Biopython code that builds the backbone (N, CA, C, O; Angstrom):
import numpy as np
from Bio.PDB.StructureBuilder import StructureBuilder

atoms = [
    (1, "MET", "N", (-14.341, 8.303, 6.844)),
    (1, "MET", "CA", (-12.939, 8.495, 6.571)),
    (1, "MET", "C", (-12.576, 7.651, 5.349)),
    (1, "MET", "O", (-12.920, 6.471, 5.274)),
    (2, "TYR", "N", (-11.888, 8.258, 4.407)),
    (2, "TYR", "CA", (-11.513, 7.590, 3.171)),
    (2, "TYR", "C", (-10.108, 7.014, 3.277)),
    (2, "TYR", "O", (-9.298, 7.475, 4.082)),
    (3, "MET", "N", (-9.827, 6.011, 2.466)),
    (3, "MET", "CA", (-8.520, 5.366, 2.498)),
    (3, "MET", "C", (-7.402, 6.336, 2.146)),
    (3, "MET", "O", (-6.301, 6.222, 2.686)),
    (4, "GLU", "N", (-7.657, 7.283, 1.257)),
    (4, "GLU", "CA", (-6.629, 8.258, 0.900)),
    (4, "GLU", "C", (-6.226, 9.081, 2.121)),
    (4, "GLU", "O", (-5.048, 9.374, 2.323)),
    (5, "GLU", "N", (-7.215, 9.449, 2.927)),
    (5, "GLU", "CA", (-6.943, 10.197, 4.146)),
    (5, "GLU", "C", (-6.147, 9.353, 5.132)),
    (5, "GLU", "O", (-5.226, 9.845, 5.783)),
    (6, "ILE", "N", (-6.504, 8.099, 5.234)),
    (6, "ILE", "CA", (-5.825, 7.204, 6.177)),
    (6, "ILE", "C", (-4.395, 6.960, 5.741)),
    (6, "ILE", "O", (-3.485, 6.966, 6.570)),
    (7, "ARG", "N", (-4.184, 6.745, 4.451)),
    (7, "ARG", "CA", (-2.834, 6.485, 3.949)),
    (7, "ARG", "C", (-1.913, 7.688, 4.128)),
    (7, "ARG", "O", (-0.693, 7.530, 4.171)),
    (8, "ALA", "N", (-2.474, 8.869, 4.232)),
    (8, "ALA", "CA", (-1.668, 10.072, 4.424)),
    (8, "ALA", "C", (-1.199, 10.217, 5.875)),
    (8, "ALA", "O", (-0.297, 11.005, 6.158)),
    (9, "LEU", "N", (-1.808, 9.461, 6.792)),
    (9, "LEU", "CA", (-1.458, 9.544, 8.204)),
    (9, "LEU", "C", (-0.223, 8.695, 8.509)),
    (9, "LEU", "O", (0.099, 7.756, 7.781)),
    (10, "SER", "N", (0.452, 9.042, 9.590)),
    (10, "SER", "CA", (1.577, 8.231, 10.055)),
    (10, "SER", "C", (1.028, 7.027, 10.827)),
    (10, "SER", "O", (-0.154, 6.977, 11.168)),
    (11, "ASN", "N", (1.906, 6.064, 11.092)),
    (11, "ASN", "CA", (1.488, 4.878, 11.843)),
    (11, "ASN", "C", (0.981, 5.249, 13.233)),
    (11, "ASN", "O", (-0.019, 4.705, 13.700)),
    (12, "ASP", "N", (1.665, 6.166, 13.884)),
    (12, "ASP", "CA", (1.241, 6.589, 15.218)),
    (12, "ASP", "C", (-0.124, 7.264, 15.186)),
    (12, "ASP", "O", (-0.950, 7.048, 16.073)),
    (13, "ALA", "N", (-0.356, 8.071, 14.174)),
    (13, "ALA", "CA", (-1.652, 8.742, 14.049)),
    (13, "ALA", "C", (-2.760, 7.729, 13.787)),
    (13, "ALA", "O", (-3.871, 7.869, 14.298)),
    (14, "ILE", "N", (-2.456, 6.718, 12.997)),
    (14, "ILE", "CA", (-3.450, 5.673, 12.723)),
    (14, "ILE", "C", (-3.770, 4.918, 14.004)),
    (14, "ILE", "O", (-4.937, 4.647, 14.290)),
    (15, "LEU", "N", (-2.750, 4.579, 14.774)),
    (15, "LEU", "CA", (-2.979, 3.856, 16.025)),
    (15, "LEU", "C", (-3.765, 4.697, 17.026)),
    (15, "LEU", "O", (-4.613, 4.173, 17.747)),
    (16, "ASP", "N", (-3.489, 5.992, 17.071)),
    (16, "ASP", "CA", (-4.251, 6.885, 17.948)),
    (16, "ASP", "C", (-5.716, 6.950, 17.526)),
    (16, "ASP", "O", (-6.619, 6.878, 18.359)),
    (17, "LYS", "N", (-5.931, 7.085, 16.238)),
    (17, "LYS", "CA", (-7.298, 7.135, 15.711)),
    (17, "LYS", "C", (-8.026, 5.827, 15.971)),
    (17, "LYS", "O", (-9.221, 5.825, 16.267)),
    (18, "LEU", "N", (-7.312, 4.722, 15.862)),
    (18, "LEU", "CA", (-7.887, 3.408, 16.109)),
    (18, "LEU", "C", (-8.350, 3.285, 17.561)),
    (18, "LEU", "O", (-9.445, 2.786, 17.823)),
    (19, "GLU", "N", (-7.537, 3.728, 18.486)),
    (19, "GLU", "CA", (-7.915, 3.690, 19.906)),
    (19, "GLU", "C", (-9.118, 4.591, 20.171)),
    (19, "GLU", "O", (-10.022, 4.218, 20.918)),
    (20, "ASP", "N", (-9.131, 5.771, 19.564)),
    (20, "ASP", "CA", (-10.264, 6.681, 19.740)),
    (20, "ASP", "C", (-11.556, 6.053, 19.233)),
    (20, "ASP", "O", (-12.600, 6.158, 19.877)),
    (21, "LEU", "N", (-11.482, 5.407, 18.087)),
    (21, "LEU", "CA", (-12.679, 4.785, 17.519)),
    (21, "LEU", "C", (-13.148, 3.598, 18.349)),
    (21, "LEU", "O", (-14.350, 3.348, 18.446)),
    (22, "LYS", "N", (-12.226, 2.870, 18.943)),
    (22, "LYS", "CA", (-12.626, 1.751, 19.803)),
    (22, "LYS", "C", (-13.386, 2.254, 21.021)),
    (22, "LYS", "O", (-14.379, 1.652, 21.429)),
    (23, "VAL", "N", (-12.922, 3.358, 21.603)),
    (23, "VAL", "CA", (-13.622, 3.950, 22.748)),
    (23, "VAL", "C", (-14.981, 4.472, 22.309)),
    (23, "VAL", "O", (-15.982, 4.291, 23.002)),
    (24, "GLU", "N", (-15.007, 5.117, 21.162)),
    (24, "GLU", "CA", (-16.258, 5.656, 20.618)),
    (24, "GLU", "C", (-17.260, 4.531, 20.359)),
    (24, "GLU", "O", (-18.446, 4.664, 20.661)),
    (25, "MET", "N", (-16.780, 3.436, 19.803)),
    (25, "MET", "CA", (-17.658, 2.310, 19.512)),
    (25, "MET", "C", (-18.193, 1.691, 20.801)),
    (25, "MET", "O", (-19.337, 1.240, 20.849)),
    (26, "TYR", "N", (-17.373, 1.673, 21.834)),
    (26, "TYR", "CA", (-17.827, 1.157, 23.125)),
    (26, "TYR", "C", (-18.974, 2.011, 23.662)),
    (26, "TYR", "O", (-19.966, 1.478, 24.159)),
    (27, "THR", "N", (-18.840, 3.336, 23.564)),
    (27, "THR", "CA", (-19.910, 4.205, 24.049)),
    (27, "THR", "C", (-21.175, 4.031, 23.211)),
    (27, "THR", "O", (-22.285, 4.071, 23.743)),
    (28, "TYR", "N", (-21.008, 3.838, 21.901)),
    (28, "TYR", "CA", (-22.176, 3.583, 21.052)),
    (28, "TYR", "C", (-22.853, 2.281, 21.445)),
    (28, "TYR", "O", (-24.081, 2.193, 21.453)),
    (29, "ARG", "N", (-22.063, 1.278, 21.767)),
    (29, "ARG", "CA", (-22.625, -0.016, 22.158)),
    (29, "ARG", "C", (-23.439, 0.124, 23.444)),
    (29, "ARG", "O", (-24.532, -0.430, 23.557)),
    (30, "ILE", "N", (-22.905, 0.856, 24.395)),
    (30, "ILE", "CA", (-23.609, 1.077, 25.659)),
    (30, "ILE", "C", (-24.902, 1.858, 25.412)),
    (30, "ILE", "O", (-25.954, 1.526, 25.959)),
    (31, "GLN", "N", (-24.811, 2.890, 24.589)),
    (31, "GLN", "CA", (-25.999, 3.696, 24.286)),
    (31, "GLN", "C", (-27.042, 2.877, 23.537)),
    (31, "GLN", "O", (-28.241, 3.037, 23.766)),
    (32, "ARG", "N", (-26.594, 2.004, 22.647)),
    (32, "ARG", "CA", (-27.534, 1.174, 21.890)),
    (32, "ARG", "C", (-28.271, 0.215, 22.818)),
    (32, "ARG", "O", (-29.479, 0.022, 22.682)),
    (33, "GLU", "N", (-27.552, -0.381, 23.755)),
    (33, "GLU", "CA", (-28.169, -1.327, 24.677)),
    (33, "GLU", "C", (-29.153, -0.643, 25.622)),
    (33, "GLU", "O", (-30.162, -1.232, 26.009)),
    (34, "SER", "N", (-28.859, 0.591, 25.988)),
    (34, "SER", "CA", (-29.751, 1.310, 26.901)),
    (34, "SER", "C", (-30.871, 2.037, 26.162)),
    (34, "SER", "O", (-31.770, 2.590, 26.796)),
    (35, "GLY", "N", (-30.828, 2.041, 24.838)),
    (35, "GLY", "CA", (-31.882, 2.684, 24.062)),
    (35, "GLY", "C", (-31.673, 4.161, 23.847)),
    (35, "GLY", "O", (-32.578, 4.837, 23.356)),
    (36, "GLU", "N", (-30.518, 4.691, 24.195)),
    (36, "GLU", "CA", (-30.242, 6.121, 24.052)),
    (36, "GLU", "C", (-29.711, 6.495, 22.674)),
    (36, "GLU", "O", (-29.760, 7.665, 22.295)),
    (37, "LEU", "N", (-29.209, 5.535, 21.928)),
    (37, "LEU", "CA", (-28.601, 5.823, 20.632)),
    (37, "LEU", "C", (-29.696, 6.051, 19.596)),
    (37, "LEU", "O", (-30.462, 5.145, 19.268)),
    (38, "LYS", "N", (-29.753, 7.268, 19.093)),
    (38, "LYS", "CA", (-30.791, 7.613, 18.115)),
    (38, "LYS", "C", (-30.364, 7.248, 16.701)),
    (38, "LYS", "O", (-31.168, 6.739, 15.920)),
    (39, "ASP", "N", (-29.102, 7.505, 16.367)),
    (39, "ASP", "CA", (-28.598, 7.233, 15.016)),
    (39, "ASP", "C", (-27.786, 5.939, 15.053)),
    (39, "ASP", "O", (-26.610, 5.947, 15.417)),
    (40, "THR", "N", (-28.414, 4.841, 14.678)),
    (40, "THR", "CA", (-27.758, 3.541, 14.766)),
    (40, "THR", "C", (-26.685, 3.335, 13.701)),
    (40, "THR", "O", (-25.921, 2.373, 13.774)),
    (41, "THR", "N", (-26.621, 4.217, 12.724)),
    (41, "THR", "CA", (-25.600, 4.077, 11.692)),
    (41, "THR", "C", (-24.217, 4.460, 12.210)),
    (41, "THR", "O", (-23.207, 4.092, 11.609)),
    (42, "LEU", "N", (-24.161, 5.189, 13.310)),
    (42, "LEU", "CA", (-22.875, 5.590, 13.884)),
    (42, "LEU", "C", (-22.057, 4.370, 14.284)),
    (42, "LEU", "O", (-20.840, 4.344, 14.100)),
    (43, "PHE", "N", (-22.722, 3.368, 14.828)),
    (43, "PHE", "CA", (-22.046, 2.137, 15.236)),
    (43, "PHE", "C", (-21.422, 1.452, 14.030)),
    (43, "PHE", "O", (-20.273, 1.016, 14.087)),
    (44, "ARG", "N", (-22.163, 1.357, 12.954)),
    (44, "ARG", "CA", (-21.665, 0.730, 11.728)),
    (44, "ARG", "C", (-20.522, 1.526, 11.115)),
    (44, "ARG", "O", (-19.537, 0.947, 10.657)),
    (45, "LYS", "N", (-20.645, 2.844, 11.103)),
    (45, "LYS", "CA", (-19.584, 3.691, 10.548)),
    (45, "LYS", "C", (-18.292, 3.556, 11.340)),
    (45, "LYS", "O", (-17.209, 3.493, 10.758)),
    (46, "ALA", "N", (-18.399, 3.513, 12.655)),
    (46, "ALA", "CA", (-17.207, 3.358, 13.495)),
    (46, "ALA", "C", (-16.549, 2.009, 13.236)),
    (46, "ALA", "O", (-15.325, 1.918, 13.150)),
    (47, "ARG", "N", (-17.354, 0.968, 13.113)),
    (47, "ARG", "CA", (-16.819, -0.367, 12.853)),
    (47, "ARG", "C", (-16.097, -0.427, 11.515)),
    (47, "ARG", "O", (-15.040, -1.048, 11.403)),
    (48, "ARG", "N", (-16.651, 0.201, 10.523)),
    (48, "ARG", "CA", (-16.021, 0.210, 9.197)),
    (48, "ARG", "C", (-14.755, 1.056, 9.176)),
    (48, "ARG", "O", (-13.786, 0.704, 8.503)),
    (49, "ASP", "N", (-14.753, 2.165, 9.905)),
    (49, "ASP", "CA", (-13.543, 2.979, 9.993)),
    (49, "ASP", "C", (-12.416, 2.213, 10.688)),
    (49, "ASP", "O", (-11.252, 2.321, 10.303)),
    (50, "ILE", "N", (-12.772, 1.443, 11.708)),
    (50, "ILE", "CA", (-11.774, 0.609, 12.384)),
    (50, "ILE", "C", (-11.192, -0.400, 11.401)),
    (50, "ILE", "O", (-9.981, -0.623, 11.379)),
    (51, "ALA", "N", (-12.045, -1.005, 10.595)),
    (51, "ALA", "CA", (-11.570, -1.972, 9.601)),
    (51, "ALA", "C", (-10.653, -1.300, 8.578)),
    (51, "ALA", "O", (-9.649, -1.882, 8.170)),
    (52, "ARG", "N", (-10.990, -0.092, 8.168)),
    (52, "ARG", "CA", (-10.143, 0.620, 7.215)),
    (52, "ARG", "C", (-8.766, 0.937, 7.811)),
    (52, "ARG", "O", (-7.742, 0.807, 7.139)),
    (53, "LEU", "N", (-8.759, 1.350, 9.067)),
    (53, "LEU", "CA", (-7.492, 1.658, 9.730)),
    (53, "LEU", "C", (-6.626, 0.405, 9.860)),
    (53, "LEU", "O", (-5.419, 0.449, 9.621)),
    (54, "LYS", "N", (-7.243, -0.698, 10.235)),
    (54, "LYS", "CA", (-6.493, -1.945, 10.359)),
    (54, "LYS", "C", (-5.973, -2.413, 9.000)),
    (54, "LYS", "O", (-4.875, -2.963, 8.913)),
    (55, "THR", "N", (-6.744, -2.200, 7.956)),
    (55, "THR", "CA", (-6.320, -2.567, 6.615)),
    (55, "THR", "C", (-5.105, -1.761, 6.193)),
    (55, "THR", "O", (-4.165, -2.308, 5.618)),
    (56, "ALA", "N", (-5.117, -0.476, 6.472)),
    (56, "ALA", "CA", (-3.980, 0.384, 6.116)),
    (56, "ALA", "C", (-2.722, -0.040, 6.869)),
    (56, "ALA", "O", (-1.631, -0.059, 6.298)),
    (57, "LEU", "N", (-2.872, -0.377, 8.140)),
    (57, "LEU", "CA", (-1.715, -0.848, 8.908)),
    (57, "LEU", "C", (-1.175, -2.154, 8.344)),
    (57, "LEU", "O", (0.038, -2.343, 8.253)),
    (58, "ARG", "N", (-2.066, -3.041, 7.971)),
    (58, "ARG", "CA", (-1.645, -4.327, 7.403)),
    (58, "ARG", "C", (-0.960, -4.134, 6.058)),
    (58, "ARG", "O", (0.020, -4.819, 5.766)),
    (59, "GLU", "N", (-1.454, -3.218, 5.236)),
    (59, "GLU", "CA", (-0.810, -2.921, 3.955)),
    (59, "GLU", "C", (0.627, -2.461, 4.172)),
    (59, "GLU", "O", (1.538, -2.883, 3.460)),
    (60, "ARG", "N", (0.820, -1.596, 5.157)),
    (60, "ARG", "CA", (2.169, -1.101, 5.448)),
    (60, "ARG", "C", (3.064, -2.218, 5.975)),
    (60, "ARG", "O", (4.249, -2.282, 5.649)),
    (61, "GLU", "N", (2.495, -3.082, 6.779)),
    (61, "GLU", "CA", (3.256, -4.206, 7.317)),
    (61, "GLU", "C", (3.717, -5.132, 6.200)),
    (61, "GLU", "O", (4.871, -5.562, 6.183)),
    (62, "LEU", "N", (2.824, -5.439, 5.274)),
    (62, "LEU", "CA", (3.171, -6.304, 4.146)),
    (62, "LEU", "C", (4.189, -5.649, 3.230)),
    (62, "LEU", "O", (5.084, -6.322, 2.717)),
    (63, "ALA", "N", (4.066, -4.352, 3.018)),
    (63, "ALA", "CA", (5.029, -3.630, 2.182)),
    (63, "ALA", "C", (6.411, -3.652, 2.818)),
    (63, "ALA", "O", (7.415, -3.790, 2.120)),
    (64, "ALA", "N", (6.467, -3.518, 4.137)),
    (64, "ALA", "CA", (7.750, -3.546, 4.838)),
    (64, "ALA", "C", (8.381, -4.934, 4.746)),
    (64, "ALA", "O", (9.597, -5.048, 4.595)),
    (65, "GLU", "N", (7.575, -5.981, 4.833)),
    (65, "GLU", "CA", (8.085, -7.349, 4.693)),
    (65, "GLU", "C", (8.619, -7.588, 3.289)),
    (65, "GLU", "O", (9.647, -8.241, 3.113)),
    (66, "LEU", "N", (7.930, -7.065, 2.302)),
    (66, "LEU", "CA", (8.352, -7.234, 0.917)),
    (66, "LEU", "C", (9.695, -6.549, 0.680)),
    (66, "LEU", "O", (10.558, -7.103, 0.000)),
    (67, "VAL", "N", (9.877, -5.365, 1.226)),
    (67, "VAL", "CA", (11.125, -4.644, 1.089)),
    (67, "VAL", "C", (12.251, -5.410, 1.794)),
    (67, "VAL", "O", (13.367, -5.487, 1.281)),
    (68, "THR", "N", (11.960, -5.966, 2.952)),
    (68, "THR", "CA", (12.954, -6.727, 3.704)),
    (68, "THR", "C", (13.371, -7.977, 2.952)),
    (68, "THR", "O", (14.548, -8.337, 2.964)),
    (69, "GLU", "N", (12.435, -8.643, 2.301)),
    (69, "GLU", "CA", (12.741, -9.858, 1.537)),
    (69, "GLU", "C", (13.623, -9.562, 0.335)),
    (69, "GLU", "O", (14.470, -10.379, -0.026)),
    (70, "ARG", "N", (13.440, -8.429, -0.275)),
    (70, "ARG", "CA", (14.215, -8.078, -1.487)),
    (70, "ARG", "C", (15.657, -7.728, -1.159)),
    (70, "ARG", "O", (16.524, -7.818, -2.027)),
    (71, "GLU", "N", (15.925, -7.338, 0.057)),
    (71, "GLU", "CA", (17.292, -6.918, 0.426)),
    (71, "GLU", "C", (18.153, -8.077, 0.742)),
    (71, "GLU", "O", (19.327, -7.904, 1.070)),
]
sb = StructureBuilder()
sb.init_structure("model")
sb.init_model(0)
sb.init_chain("A")
sb.init_seg("    ")
for serial, (resi, resn, name, xyz) in enumerate(atoms, 1):
    if name == "N":
        sb.init_residue(resn, " ", resi, " ")
    sb.init_atom(name, np.array(xyz, "f"), 0.0, 1.0, " ", f" {name:<3s}", serial, name[0])
structure = sb.get_structure()
């Protein structure tokens, strides 16, 4: 998932996607520990997507604070 795609989403959509990825990452972790996970890059991709989503939320939070300070 690219940042442009994430920035186009609403806050609620980002939070929903974040929860989905956390559940997905949990299942990958369980599969990795049991030896069932064949593609180990999925775990890394999910972790990075979570970081991107959190970054986008933080950017919006900081932008909202900046607007509030100027008023």
